[in-house]
N, C-alpha and C positions, 0 to 999 in steps of 0.2 A: 454761157448761162451758168449761174451759180445756184447750187441746190443747198437748202438748209439741212441740218441734221434730221429734222422732222420729216422733210420730203424723202430723204433716203430711208429713214426708218419705216415710213408708210409704204414705200415701194417694196422693201424687203419683206415686210409682214404680209403684204398682199401676195407676193410671190410664194411665200411659205404656205399660205392658206390654199393657194391653187394646187400646190403639190400635195399637201396633207389631206385634202378632202377626198380625192380618189383612193388614197391609201387607207383611210378610215372606212370607206365603203367596202373595199376589198376585205378588210378584216371582218366586217359584219357578214359578208357572203360566206367566208370560210366557216364561221360559227353556225350559220344556217345549214350549210352543207353537211356539217358533222351531225346535225339533228336528222337530216335525210338519210345519212349513212346508217343510222341505228336500225332502220327498217328495210330500206332499199339496198343496203349493202354498200361496201366500199366501191366507189366508182359507179354506183347505180346498178350493180349486178346483184340482184336479190337471190340469195342462196339459202338463208336460214329460215325465212318466213315464206312459206309456199303460197299464202294468200296475198302477198304483197308483190306487185309486178316489178320487173326490172325496168329501169328508166335509162340505162346506159345507151348512149348513141342518139338520144333525142336532142333536137336543137333547143336552144334557150326559148325560142318562141313557142315550140310545142309544149315544153314543160310549163311555161307560163299559162298557156291555154288550159292545160290539164288542171293546174292548180286553181285557176279561176272557176272552172267547171266544178271541181270538188268543193270549193268554197261556197258556191251558189246552189249546190245540190243538183246540178244538171247531169 
């Protein structure tokens, strides 16, 4: 089977997009985590702000639940 240059180009671009999308998502997560660090401390260990709880050791699901409760005011 013979492939045209356009077929090869399309395949390569698709593969690059599949690799780049998760990397872009990780970069966004790192930026968000830096914002959390400002109050909750590096690694989620709150030491500077006594009224801000430590979140270190919580699972991703638990943190998501807490953030959703905070967002909705529950």
